[in-house]
C-alpha positions as CSV (number, residue, x, y, z in Angstrom):
1,M,-47.9,-44.1,27.7
2,R,-45.4,-41.7,26.1
3,G,-47.7,-40.9,23.2
4,F,-50.5,-40.1,25.7
5,R,-48.1,-37.8,27.7
6,A,-47.0,-36.1,24.5
7,A,-50.6,-35.5,23.5
8,L,-51.4,-33.9,26.9
9,V,-48.2,-31.7,26.8
10,L,-49.0,-30.7,23.2
11,A,-52.6,-29.7,24.2
12,A,-51.4,-27.8,27.2
13,L,-48.4,-26.0,25.5
14,L,-50.4,-25.1,22.4
15,G,-53.0,-23.6,24.6
16,A,-55.8,-25.9,23.4
17,T,-58.1,-24.5,26.1
18,A,-57.1,-20.9,25.6
19,P,-59.1,-18.6,23.3
20,S,-56.0,-17.6,21.4
21,A,-54.9,-21.2,20.8
22,V,-54.5,-22.4,17.2
23,V,-57.0,-25.2,17.7
24,A,-59.6,-22.6,18.8
25,Q,-59.3,-20.6,15.6
26,P,-62.5,-21.2,13.6
27,D,-60.7,-20.6,10.3
28,A,-57.7,-22.8,11.1
29,D,-56.7,-25.2,8.3
30,P,-57.1,-28.7,9.8
31,T,-54.2,-30.0,7.7
32,E,-51.8,-27.2,8.7
33,L,-52.9,-27.6,12.3
34,A,-52.1,-31.3,12.2
35,R,-48.7,-30.5,10.7
36,L,-47.9,-28.0,13.5
37,R,-49.0,-30.5,16.2
38,S,-46.7,-33.1,14.6
39,R,-43.8,-30.7,14.5
40,F,-44.4,-29.7,18.1
41,S,-44.4,-33.4,19.1
42,D,-41.1,-33.8,17.2
43,G,-39.7,-31.0,19.2
44,I,-40.7,-32.6,22.5
45,A,-39.2,-35.9,21.4
46,F,-35.9,-34.1,20.4
47,E,-35.8,-32.4,23.8
48,E,-36.2,-35.7,25.7
49,A,-33.4,-37.2,23.5
50,G,-31.1,-34.2,24.2
51,R,-31.1,-33.2,20.5
52,W,-31.4,-29.5,21.2
53,T,-30.6,-28.2,17.7
54,D,-33.2,-30.4,16.1
55,A,-35.7,-29.4,18.8
56,L,-35.0,-25.7,18.2
57,G,-35.7,-26.2,14.5
58,A,-39.0,-27.8,15.1
59,F,-40.2,-25.2,17.7
60,E,-39.1,-22.3,15.5
61,E,-41.1,-23.8,12.6
62,V,-44.2,-23.9,14.8
63,A,-43.5,-20.3,16.1
64,K,-43.4,-19.0,12.5
65,A,-47.0,-20.0,12.2
66,K,-48.2,-19.3,15.7
67,R,-46.2,-17.6,18.5
68,T,-47.8,-18.9,21.7
69,A,-46.3,-18.8,25.2
70,P,-45.7,-22.6,25.4
71,V,-44.0,-22.6,22.0
72,I,-41.7,-19.6,22.8
73,F,-40.9,-21.2,26.2
74,H,-39.5,-24.2,24.5
75,V,-37.6,-22.1,22.0
76,A,-36.0,-20.4,25.0
77,L,-35.3,-23.7,26.7
78,C,-33.5,-24.9,23.5
79,H,-31.4,-21.7,23.4
80,E,-30.4,-22.1,27.0
81,N,-29.2,-25.7,26.5
82,L,-27.3,-24.7,23.4
83,G,-25.4,-22.0,25.3
84,K,-27.2,-19.1,23.7
85,L,-28.0,-17.5,27.0
86,R,-28.8,-14.0,25.7
87,A,-31.3,-15.4,23.2
88,A,-32.8,-17.7,25.9
89,E,-33.2,-14.7,28.3
90,E,-35.0,-12.7,25.6
91,S,-37.3,-15.6,24.6
92,Y,-38.2,-16.3,28.3
93,A,-39.2,-12.7,28.6
94,E,-41.3,-12.9,25.5
95,A,-42.9,-16.1,26.8
96,E,-43.8,-14.3,30.0
97,T,-45.5,-11.5,28.1
98,L,-47.4,-13.9,25.9
99,A,-48.5,-16.0,28.9
100,A,-50.0,-12.9,30.5
101,S,-52.1,-12.2,27.5
102,E,-53.1,-15.8,26.9
103,G,-53.9,-16.6,30.5
104,A,-51.2,-19.3,30.6
105,R,-50.2,-18.7,34.2
106,D,-48.2,-21.8,34.7
107,V,-46.1,-21.1,31.6
108,G,-45.5,-17.5,32.6
109,E,-44.3,-18.5,36.1
110,K,-41.9,-21.1,34.7
111,A,-40.6,-18.7,32.1
112,G,-40.1,-16.0,34.8
113,K,-38.2,-18.4,37.1
114,R,-35.8,-19.6,34.3
115,R,-35.2,-16.0,33.2
116,D,-34.3,-14.9,36.7
117,A,-31.9,-17.9,37.0
118,L,-30.2,-16.8,33.8
119,K,-29.5,-13.3,34.9
120,G,-26.5,-14.3,36.8
121,R,-25.2,-16.6,34.0
122,V,-25.4,-14.2,31.0
123,P,-22.0,-12.5,30.6
124,T,-21.8,-8.8,29.7
125,L,-19.4,-6.8,27.6
126,R,-18.8,-3.1,28.2
127,I,-16.8,-1.1,25.7
128,T,-15.6,2.4,26.6
129,L,-14.0,5.0,24.3
130,P,-11.7,7.9,25.2
131,A,-13.6,11.0,26.2
132,G,-14.9,12.9,23.1
133,A,-13.7,10.2,20.7
134,S,-15.8,9.4,17.6
135,A,-15.3,5.9,16.3
136,K,-17.1,2.9,14.9
137,V,-17.2,-0.2,17.2
138,L,-17.7,-3.7,15.8
139,V,-18.1,-6.9,17.7
140,D,-17.4,-9.9,15.5
141,G,-18.0,-7.7,12.5
142,T,-21.4,-6.4,13.7
143,P,-21.5,-2.6,14.5
144,L,-22.3,-1.8,18.1
145,D,-25.1,0.7,18.5
146,A,-23.8,4.1,19.8
147,A,-26.4,3.9,22.6
148,N,-24.7,0.8,23.9
149,I,-21.2,2.4,24.1
150,D,-19.9,2.4,27.7
151,K,-22.9,0.2,28.8
152,P,-22.9,-3.5,29.8
153,V,-24.3,-5.5,26.8
154,A,-25.6,-9.0,27.3
155,M,-23.6,-11.6,25.3
156,D,-23.4,-15.3,24.9
157,P,-20.4,-17.1,26.3
158,G,-17.6,-17.4,23.8
159,T,-14.7,-15.5,22.1
160,F,-15.3,-12.2,20.3
161,A,-13.2,-9.8,18.2
162,V,-13.6,-6.2,19.2
163,V,-12.5,-3.8,16.5
164,V,-12.6,0.0,16.5
165,E,-12.3,2.0,13.3
166,K,-11.3,5.7,13.5
167,D,-10.5,8.1,10.7
168,G,-11.0,5.3,8.1
169,R,-8.4,3.0,9.7
170,R,-8.4,0.1,12.2
171,A,-7.3,1.9,15.3
172,F,-7.9,-0.7,18.0
173,E,-8.4,-4.5,18.0
174,K,-8.7,-7.0,20.9
175,R,-10.1,-10.6,21.3
176,V,-12.2,-11.1,24.3
177,T,-13.3,-14.5,25.8
178,L,-16.4,-14.4,28.0
179,T,-17.5,-17.2,30.3
180,E,-20.8,-17.6,32.1
181,G,-21.5,-14.8,34.5
182,E,-18.4,-12.8,33.6
183,R,-18.5,-9.0,33.5
184,E,-15.8,-7.8,31.0
185,T,-14.9,-4.2,30.3
186,V,-12.7,-3.3,27.3
187,R,-11.2,0.2,27.5
188,V,-10.3,1.4,24.1
189,T,-7.1,3.5,23.7
190,F,-5.8,5.1,20.5
191,E,-2.2,5.4,19.6
192,A,-1.1,8.5,17.7
193,A,-1.5,8.0,14.0
194,P,1.9,7.6,12.3
195,E,3.1,10.6,10.4
196,P,2.9,10.1,6.6
197,E,6.1,9.2,5.1
198,A,7.9,11.9,3.2
199,P,7.8,11.4,-0.6
200,P,11.1,10.3,-2.0
201,V,13.2,13.3,-3.0
202,A,15.5,13.1,-6.0
203,P,19.0,14.1,-5.2
204,V,20.3,17.3,-6.7
205,V,23.0,16.2,-9.1
206,P,25.5,18.9,-9.9
207,E,25.8,19.6,-13.6
208,T,29.0,18.5,-15.2
209,P,31.2,21.3,-16.7
210,E,30.4,22.0,-20.3
211,T,33.3,21.9,-22.7
212,Q,33.4,24.7,-25.3
213,P,35.7,23.8,-28.3
214,G,38.2,26.5,-29.1
215,N,38.7,28.1,-32.5
216,K,41.5,26.0,-34.1
217,I,41.1,27.5,-37.6
218,P,43.9,30.1,-37.2
219,A,46.3,27.4,-35.9
220,I,45.4,25.1,-38.8
221,V,45.8,27.8,-41.5
222,V,49.2,29.0,-40.1
223,G,50.4,25.5,-39.6
224,S,49.4,24.6,-43.1
225,V,51.4,27.5,-44.5
226,G,54.3,26.6,-42.3
227,L,54.3,23.0,-43.5
228,G,54.0,24.2,-47.1
229,A,57.0,26.5,-46.6
230,I,59.1,23.6,-45.0
231,A,58.1,21.3,-47.9
232,S,59.1,23.9,-50.5
233,G,62.3,24.6,-48.7
234,A,63.1,20.9,-48.6
235,I,62.5,20.6,-52.3
236,L,64.7,23.7,-53.1
237,F,67.4,22.4,-50.8
238,G,67.4,19.2,-52.7
239,L,67.7,21.0,-56.0
240,G,70.5,23.1,-54.7
241,Q,72.4,20.1,-53.5
242,A,71.9,18.4,-56.9
243,A,73.3,21.5,-58.6
244,V,76.3,21.6,-56.3
245,A,76.9,17.9,-57.0
246,D,76.7,18.5,-60.8
247,V,79.2,21.4,-60.7
248,K,81.6,19.4,-58.4
249,E,81.9,16.7,-61.0
250,S,83.5,19.2,-63.4
251,C,86.0,20.5,-60.8
252,N,89.3,19.2,-59.5
253,A,89.9,18.1,-55.9
254,D,90.3,21.7,-54.7
255,F,87.2,22.8,-56.5
256,Q,89.4,24.6,-59.1
257,G,89.3,24.5,-62.8
258,C,85.5,23.9,-62.9
259,D,83.8,23.8,-66.3
260,P,82.8,27.3,-67.3
261,E,79.6,25.9,-68.8
262,K,78.6,24.9,-65.2
263,R,78.7,28.5,-64.0
264,E,74.9,29.0,-64.6
265,T,74.2,25.7,-62.8
266,A,76.3,26.8,-59.9
267,E,74.5,30.2,-59.6
268,Q,71.1,28.4,-59.8
269,G,72.2,26.0,-57.1
270,E,73.2,29.0,-54.9
271,I,69.8,30.5,-55.4
272,Y,68.1,27.2,-54.4
273,H,70.3,27.0,-51.4
274,Y,69.5,30.4,-50.0
275,A,65.8,30.1,-50.9
276,S,65.6,26.8,-49.1
277,I,67.1,28.2,-46.0
278,G,64.6,31.1,-46.0
279,L,61.6,28.8,-46.6
280,L,62.8,26.2,-44.0
281,S,63.3,29.0,-41.4
282,G,60.0,30.7,-42.2
283,G,58.2,27.4,-42.2
284,A,59.6,26.5,-38.8
285,A,58.6,29.9,-37.4
286,L,55.1,29.5,-38.8
287,M,54.8,26.0,-37.2
288,G,55.8,27.6,-33.9
289,V,53.2,30.2,-34.3
290,A,50.6,27.5,-35.2
291,T,51.5,25.6,-32.0
292,V,51.0,28.6,-29.9
293,L,47.6,29.4,-31.5
294,W,46.5,25.7,-31.1
295,F,47.0,25.8,-27.3
296,T,45.7,29.4,-26.8
297,V,43.0,30.4,-29.2
298,G,42.2,26.9,-30.2
299,A,42.2,25.4,-26.7
300,D,38.9,23.9,-25.3
301,T,37.3,25.8,-22.4
302,Q,35.0,24.5,-19.7
303,T,32.0,26.5,-18.3
304,K,31.4,26.6,-14.6
305,P,28.7,24.0,-13.6
306,S,25.4,25.4,-12.5
307,Q,24.9,25.3,-8.7
308,T,21.1,25.8,-8.8
309,G,18.9,23.1,-7.3
310,V,15.5,22.6,-5.6
311,A,14.5,20.0,-3.1
312,L,11.5,19.1,-0.9
313,R,12.2,18.9,2.8
314,V,9.7,17.4,5.3
315,S,9.9,18.2,9.1
316,P,7.5,17.6,12.0
317,S,6.3,21.2,11.5
318,G,5.4,20.7,7.8
319,A,6.9,20.6,4.4
320,F,8.9,23.3,2.6
321,V,11.0,23.7,-0.6
322,A,14.7,24.5,-0.3
323,G,16.9,25.6,-3.2
324,R,20.2,27.1,-4.1
325,F,21.0,29.4,-6.9
């Protein structure tokens, strides 16, 4: 009984009696026609079992070969039961158009009634932009045509990601959940773009004073001469003291009755004595002069550090360069 019913439905829905039906095509391949009839029967069986995804696959396979009003009607019915209300509404409208051209009045009436019933169930999404704004709107990653901006667009029930890109950046994002019959409006607003961060500015580090070494050569020369004089004076002083000691050995306790032969030694010792005093005094004086020269002419000097510097400054009105010289 079920097989007989399926055959009758198959004949009716494929339009077996209509001029445009596949079976009426004189050049139709019998093998291909048999395959299409088998797939259509599979679709009907899947529908009765509630296997809408399998049924849709079967009907769409038949529709690729022959788009007739009955076939598209069942495609729409599958979409409707799978919750794809927008696709169902579009397919019912196509089935109506095909039915009018094929003379399938019953199919056209059924398709029209089901499409009318869907009108109140299909949710819509309206996206508005600020006045004069130019931006790219994407719904679940698919660009929304500019003609559909600020207009209700039929959608399937579900959750969608609305993203708006402006000036090369993501300027707005919102997730929207639509239920059957819902009319949702998303009003896009743009926040002011953040000002670019100022580039890092290297601090102006003051230069350290430069030390200029003094000319110590004069102090070294004078000091060397002074040391030489003191050394020579010390030697002569020692020779003089030796001569005095030699003469004293030939004298009595009162330094009387000294050996006349020591007279020359005594005179030589006296010369050494006075010469040593002169050299020691002169050497000491020269050392004093060398010390003064060391701390004056030979002292290190420091140059004043440079106070020049350049830095980049950024303000809300723009960027400028500041410096000190």
